[in-house]
N, C-alpha and C positions, 0 to 999 in steps of 0.2 A: 504494500500500500504506500509506503514511504517513497519507493522508487517511482511509482505512478505520479504521486504528488510532485516530486522533484522534477520529473520530466514535463508535467503539465505546466508548472510554474515557469520552468526554463523556457518552454515554447512561448508562453504568453509574454514573458519578459522580452524575448527576442522580437516578437511581433509588435509590441507596444513601443519599443525603442524608436522605431521609425516615425511613429505618430507623436507620442507625448514628449519625446526628447528631441524632436526635429530641430528646435531652435538652438540647441546646445551641441557642442562637439562630442560630449559623452554624457551618460547618465549622472556621473559624479559632478560634472560641470553644471548640469541642470540643477542638482541639489544645492550646490554652492551659490548659484545665482538666485534661486527661488525659494529655498526651504531652510537653509542653515540659520538664517536670522531668527527664525521661530523654533527651530528644532536642532539647536547646536549646543555648544558647551556652556553658554551663559544662560540660555533660556530653553526650556523643553515644554512647549505647548502639548497638552494631552499626554504628558509623560513620554514623549517620543523624541529620540535623539538620532539624527541621521548623519552627523559629521564623522561618526566612527565606522560607517559602512566601507567595506574594502572595494566594492565594485566587482567582486568575483561571485560566482554562483557555486562555490564549493560546498556549502552546507545548507541544510534545510532551513535553519534559522535565518540565514542571510536571504535566502529566496523568499521566505515568508515576510520579511521586512520589506523587500522590494515589492512583493505582491500587495502589501498593505498600502504602500505609496501609490502604486498604480490604481488600486481601488479608490482611494481618496481623490486622485486626479480625475478618474472617470466619473465619479459621483459629483465632481466639482465642489468638493468640500475643502480642497486645498487649492 
């Protein structure tokens, strides 16, 4: 089940990178530009901190955090 979730989130992240992050050179650049001021080391709205994301998809935890970001962008909550 974890493998399926990992592959699903990986595929979704790859598809969404072209849309949600089109204005930035990378997903991490997008976060720096649009998200870190509210979700960084000094301030964590909603108890979420994104400045410590590595940009890799090596772990389920990292993928779930990226999925949460994409969900909030798609819902226009961020």
